[in-house]
C-alpha positions as CSV (number, residue, x, y, z in Angstrom):
1,X,3.6,-26.4,-37.8
2,X,7.2,-27.1,-38.7
3,X,6.3,-27.5,-42.3
4,X,4.6,-24.1,-42.3
5,X,7.8,-22.4,-40.9
6,X,10.0,-24.4,-43.3
7,X,7.9,-23.1,-46.2
8,X,8.2,-19.5,-44.9
9,X,12.0,-19.8,-44.9
10,X,12.0,-21.3,-48.4
11,X,9.8,-18.4,-49.5
12,X,12.1,-15.9,-47.9
13,X,15.0,-17.4,-49.9
14,X,13.1,-17.6,-53.2
15,X,11.7,-14.1,-53.0
16,X,15.0,-12.7,-51.8
17,X,13.3,-10.9,-48.9
18,X,16.6,-10.1,-47.2
19,X,15.5,-11.1,-43.7
20,X,18.5,-11.3,-41.2
21,X,16.8,-13.6,-38.7
22,X,13.5,-15.3,-37.9
23,X,12.5,-16.6,-34.5
24,X,9.3,-18.1,-33.1
25,X,8.2,-19.0,-29.5
26,X,5.2,-21.2,-28.9
27,X,4.0,-21.6,-25.3
28,X,7.3,-20.1,-24.3
29,X,9.4,-22.6,-26.2
30,X,11.5,-22.0,-29.3
31,X,9.9,-23.8,-32.3
32,X,11.8,-22.1,-35.1
33,X,15.0,-20.2,-35.5
34,X,16.7,-19.4,-38.7
35,X,19.5,-17.0,-39.5
36,X,20.6,-15.5,-42.8
37,X,23.3,-13.4,-41.2
38,X,25.5,-13.9,-38.2
39,X,23.6,-13.7,-34.9
40,X,24.7,-10.5,-33.2
41,X,23.1,-7.5,-31.4
42,X,21.9,-4.9,-33.9
43,X,20.0,-1.6,-33.8
44,X,16.4,-2.4,-33.2
45,X,15.3,1.2,-33.8
46,X,11.8,2.0,-32.5
47,X,11.3,-1.4,-31.1
48,X,13.2,0.3,-28.3
49,X,10.1,2.3,-27.5
50,X,8.2,-0.8,-26.3
51,X,11.0,-1.6,-23.8
52,X,10.9,2.0,-22.5
53,X,7.1,1.8,-22.1
54,X,7.6,-1.4,-20.1
55,X,10.1,0.4,-17.8
56,X,7.6,3.2,-17.3
57,X,4.9,0.7,-16.4
58,X,7.2,-0.8,-13.7
59,X,8.0,2.7,-12.4
60,X,4.4,3.6,-12.2
61,X,3.7,0.6,-10.1
62,X,6.5,1.8,-7.8
63,X,4.8,5.1,-7.4
64,X,7.5,7.0,-9.3
65,X,5.1,8.8,-11.7
66,X,1.6,8.6,-13.3
67,X,0.0,8.8,-16.7
68,X,-1.4,12.2,-15.7
69,X,1.9,13.8,-14.8
70,X,2.4,16.9,-16.9
71,X,5.6,17.6,-18.9
72,X,5.8,21.2,-17.7
73,X,5.7,20.1,-14.0
74,X,8.7,17.9,-14.4
75,X,10.7,20.3,-16.5
76,X,9.5,23.8,-15.6
77,X,12.9,25.3,-16.2
78,X,12.9,24.2,-19.8
79,X,9.6,25.7,-20.8
80,X,10.2,28.7,-23.2
81,X,10.0,32.1,-21.7
82,X,6.9,33.9,-22.8
83,X,5.0,30.6,-22.8
84,X,3.9,28.0,-25.4
85,X,0.1,27.7,-25.6
86,X,-1.0,24.1,-25.1
87,X,2.3,22.9,-23.7
88,X,0.9,22.9,-20.1
89,X,-1.7,20.3,-21.2
90,X,0.7,17.6,-22.3
91,X,0.9,14.6,-20.0
92,X,2.8,11.3,-20.0
93,X,-0.3,9.6,-21.3
94,X,-0.3,11.9,-24.4
95,X,3.4,11.1,-25.0
96,X,3.0,7.4,-24.7
97,X,0.0,7.4,-27.2
98,X,1.8,9.7,-29.7
99,X,-0.9,12.4,-29.2
100,X,1.2,15.2,-27.7
101,X,-0.3,17.9,-30.0
102,X,3.0,18.8,-31.6
103,X,1.4,17.4,-34.7
104,X,4.5,16.3,-36.7
105,X,7.3,13.7,-36.5
106,X,10.1,15.2,-34.5
107,X,13.6,13.9,-33.6
108,X,13.3,11.0,-35.9
109,X,16.6,9.0,-36.6
110,X,17.6,11.1,-39.6
111,X,16.9,14.4,-37.7
112,X,19.0,13.3,-34.7
113,X,21.8,12.3,-37.1
114,X,21.7,15.7,-38.7
115,X,22.1,17.4,-35.3
116,X,18.5,18.6,-35.0
117,X,17.7,19.4,-31.3
118,X,21.3,19.7,-30.3
119,X,22.3,19.9,-27.5
120,X,19.1,19.6,-25.4
121,X,16.3,17.4,-26.8
122,X,13.8,18.3,-24.0
123,X,14.4,22.0,-24.4
124,X,14.0,21.6,-28.2
125,X,10.8,19.7,-27.9
126,X,9.3,22.1,-25.4
127,X,10.0,25.0,-27.8
128,X,7.9,23.4,-30.6
129,X,4.5,24.8,-31.3
130,X,1.6,22.8,-30.0
131,X,-0.7,22.8,-33.0
132,X,-3.6,20.7,-31.8
133,X,-5.3,19.7,-28.6
134,X,-3.1,17.1,-26.7
135,X,-4.8,13.7,-26.8
136,X,-7.0,14.6,-29.8
137,X,-5.0,13.0,-32.6
138,X,-2.3,10.4,-33.2
139,X,0.9,11.6,-34.8
140,X,3.9,9.2,-34.7
141,X,6.9,11.0,-33.4
142,X,10.1,9.8,-31.7
143,X,10.2,13.1,-29.9
144,X,7.2,12.1,-27.8
145,X,9.0,8.9,-26.8
146,X,12.1,10.8,-25.9
147,X,10.1,13.1,-23.6
148,X,8.4,10.2,-21.9
149,X,11.7,8.6,-21.2
150,X,13.2,11.8,-19.9
151,X,10.2,12.3,-17.6
152,X,10.9,8.9,-16.1
153,X,14.6,9.6,-15.7
154,X,13.9,12.9,-14.0
155,X,11.5,11.4,-11.5
156,X,13.8,8.5,-10.9
157,X,16.9,10.6,-10.5
158,X,18.6,7.8,-12.3
159,X,19.8,7.0,-15.8
160,X,17.2,5.1,-17.8
161,X,19.6,2.4,-19.0
162,X,20.6,1.6,-15.4
163,X,17.0,1.4,-14.2
164,X,15.9,-0.7,-17.2
165,X,18.8,-3.1,-16.8
166,X,18.1,-3.5,-13.0
167,X,14.3,-3.9,-13.2
168,X,13.8,-5.5,-16.6
169,X,16.7,-6.7,-18.7
170,X,18.9,-8.4,-16.1
171,X,16.0,-10.5,-14.6
172,X,15.3,-11.7,-18.2
173,X,19.0,-12.5,-18.8
174,X,19.3,-9.8,-21.5
175,X,22.8,-8.5,-21.6
176,X,23.4,-4.8,-20.9
177,X,22.9,-3.3,-24.4
178,X,24.7,-0.7,-26.4
179,X,22.2,2.2,-26.5
180,X,22.6,5.5,-28.4
181,X,22.5,8.6,-26.3
182,X,21.5,12.2,-26.8
183,X,24.1,15.0,-26.7
184,X,23.5,15.3,-22.9
185,X,24.2,11.6,-22.4
186,X,20.7,10.3,-21.8
187,X,19.6,7.1,-23.6
188,X,17.4,7.9,-26.6
189,X,14.0,6.8,-25.3
190,X,12.7,6.3,-28.8
191,X,15.3,4.1,-30.4
192,X,18.9,3.1,-30.8
193,X,19.1,0.1,-28.5
194,X,21.1,-2.9,-29.8
195,X,19.7,-6.4,-29.1
196,X,19.9,-9.9,-30.5
197,X,16.8,-11.3,-32.0
198,X,16.2,-13.8,-29.2
199,X,16.3,-11.0,-26.7
200,X,13.8,-9.0,-28.7
201,X,11.4,-11.9,-28.5
202,X,11.7,-12.1,-24.7
203,X,9.7,-8.9,-24.3
204,X,6.9,-10.4,-26.4
205,X,6.9,-13.5,-24.2
206,X,6.8,-11.4,-21.1
207,X,3.7,-9.6,-22.4
208,X,2.1,-12.9,-23.5
209,X,2.6,-14.2,-20.0
210,X,1.0,-11.2,-18.3
211,X,4.3,-9.7,-17.1
212,X,5.6,-12.9,-15.4
213,X,9.1,-14.1,-16.1
214,X,10.2,-17.4,-14.6
215,X,7.6,-17.1,-11.8
216,X,8.4,-13.5,-11.0
217,X,5.9,-10.6,-11.7
218,X,8.3,-8.2,-13.4
219,X,5.6,-6.0,-14.8
220,X,2.2,-5.3,-13.4
221,X,-0.5,-7.3,-15.3
222,X,-2.6,-4.2,-15.5
223,X,0.1,-2.4,-17.4
224,X,0.6,-5.3,-19.7
225,X,-3.1,-5.3,-20.6
226,X,-3.3,-1.5,-21.0
227,X,-0.1,-1.0,-22.9
228,X,-1.0,-3.6,-25.5
229,X,-4.6,-2.4,-25.9
230,X,-6.1,0.2,-28.2
231,X,-5.6,3.6,-26.4
232,X,-6.0,5.8,-29.5
233,X,-7.1,5.5,-33.1
234,X,-4.2,5.7,-35.5
235,X,-6.1,5.2,-38.7
236,X,-6.3,7.6,-41.6
237,X,-9.5,7.9,-43.8
238,X,-7.6,7.3,-47.0
239,X,-6.2,4.1,-45.6
240,X,-9.6,2.5,-45.0
241,X,-11.7,0.2,-47.1
242,X,-15.4,0.9,-47.9
243,X,-16.5,-1.0,-44.8
244,X,-14.3,1.2,-42.6
245,X,-11.6,-1.4,-41.8
246,X,-7.9,-0.6,-42.5
247,X,-6.5,-1.8,-45.9
248,X,-3.3,-3.0,-44.2
249,X,-3.3,-5.8,-41.7
250,X,-0.4,-3.9,-39.9
251,X,-1.5,-0.3,-39.7
252,X,-4.6,1.6,-38.6
253,X,-5.8,-1.0,-36.0
254,X,-5.0,1.2,-33.0
255,X,-2.0,2.1,-30.8
256,X,-1.4,1.4,-27.2
257,X,1.4,2.7,-25.0
258,X,4.2,2.4,-27.5
259,X,2.8,-0.8,-29.0
260,X,1.1,-1.2,-32.4
261,X,-2.1,-3.2,-32.8
262,X,-2.6,-5.4,-35.8
263,X,-5.4,-7.2,-37.6
264,X,-4.9,-10.6,-36.1
265,X,-7.1,-11.4,-33.0
266,X,-5.7,-9.8,-29.9
267,X,-2.3,-9.2,-31.6
268,X,0.1,-6.3,-30.9
269,X,3.8,-5.7,-31.7
270,X,6.9,-3.7,-31.0
271,X,8.0,-2.2,-34.3
272,X,11.3,-0.8,-35.4
273,X,12.4,0.8,-38.6
274,X,13.3,-1.4,-41.6
275,X,11.7,-4.5,-40.0
276,X,12.8,-5.0,-36.4
277,X,9.5,-6.7,-35.3
278,X,8.3,-8.5,-32.2
279,X,4.7,-9.7,-32.9
280,X,2.6,-11.2,-30.1
281,X,-0.2,-13.5,-31.2
282,X,-2.2,-14.5,-28.1
283,X,-4.6,-16.7,-30.0
284,X,-1.7,-18.8,-31.0
285,X,0.2,-18.5,-27.7
286,X,3.0,-17.3,-30.0
287,X,5.7,-14.7,-30.3
288,X,7.2,-14.1,-33.8
289,X,10.3,-12.0,-34.2
290,X,12.3,-10.8,-37.2
291,X,15.2,-8.6,-37.9
292,X,15.8,-7.0,-41.3
293,X,18.6,-5.0,-43.0
294,X,18.3,-1.2,-43.5
295,X,18.6,-1.6,-47.3
296,X,15.7,-4.0,-47.7
297,X,12.1,-3.6,-48.7
298,X,10.1,-4.4,-45.5
299,X,6.8,-4.1,-47.3
300,X,7.6,-7.4,-49.0
301,X,8.5,-9.0,-45.7
302,X,5.2,-7.7,-44.3
303,X,3.3,-9.5,-47.1
304,X,5.1,-12.8,-46.4
305,X,4.6,-12.5,-42.7
306,X,0.9,-11.8,-43.2
307,X,0.6,-14.9,-45.3
308,X,2.4,-16.9,-42.6
309,X,0.2,-15.7,-39.8
310,X,-3.0,-16.2,-41.7
311,X,-1.9,-19.8,-42.4
312,X,-1.1,-20.4,-38.8
313,X,-4.5,-19.0,-37.7
314,X,-6.3,-21.2,-40.2
315,X,-4.5,-24.3,-38.9
316,X,-5.2,-23.5,-35.2
C-alpha cells in the first residue's frame, strides 16, 4: 500500500496538480501524510456543511428538533407579509437534502462576499420564491444549509459554534476553529470554517466508526447511517451514460444529509470548493482527505484520486 501512495505523490508532483496536503487513515491509523504547503488551518468551504449536519444529528438525538420541523414554525416573524406560496411546506429534511424548492443556488460564497442577503440571511431566504414542490428536486444551494443551521441555533437558543465545539469538536480534540459569520453574527452554516487537514479527516473516521470516538458514542449510529446514505437523486439526464449510470465517479450518485455519495462501494464524502475533500471508503476501512488551493484545477485532482482509489480497490 505504501508504494501506491508514494506513486500518487510522485504523480501529483509530475502532473503539477497543486495539492496542498494529502492524508490517509486506514483502520483509524495514519498510513500516509504528505504536505506540499505548510500545515495550517484553511477555509474548508462547503466541507463545513457535513460538520453542521453532524451537529444537527446530535441535537435531534437530544430532542431539540426533528427532520419534519418546518422553517416557518421556527421563524414565523421572518415570513414575508402577504405570504410566499410553498414556503410553509419547507422542512429541515428538505434543507438538508438540498430540495427546499427555491430551485436555484443562493447565498453561495461569491454572493455573500458581494453583500447579497445583507443583513439578515434568514429573512432574505424566506423572501425568495418557492418555484417547485419542496422535496421534489435536488438543487445545490448554500442558502439551504444556512437555513438548516439557523433552525438548529434557534431551537438551541445557543450559538452554533459553541454547541458544535462542546458536543463534537472538543471531544475529538479539534481546536476551536475560525468560522466566518453572517452580518448578524451567526456562523455560516454552509461554509467558512477553517480546519487543518488532519482534523478534517477526523470527521470521516467518526462516520467510518459509526459515530464512536475513543469509545464514546458522540453521534447516534442511526444518524451516521442515514446522513451518509442516498436520500435524494442528484443526477442530471445529460450527465448519464447510455446504461443510466453517471459519467463521473464523483457526481450523480446521490446525496445524503449534506454528504455526497460517490461511485466507489459504500463511499461518501464531505466536499468543499476547490478540493477540500474528506472521502470515506468503508470497503477499504479508509478515510482519504485532501486540501487544494483556490487557484488550482480540481478536476485534474479528481482524476488522479479516482485512479488511486480504483487501484486501492483492485488490490484489496
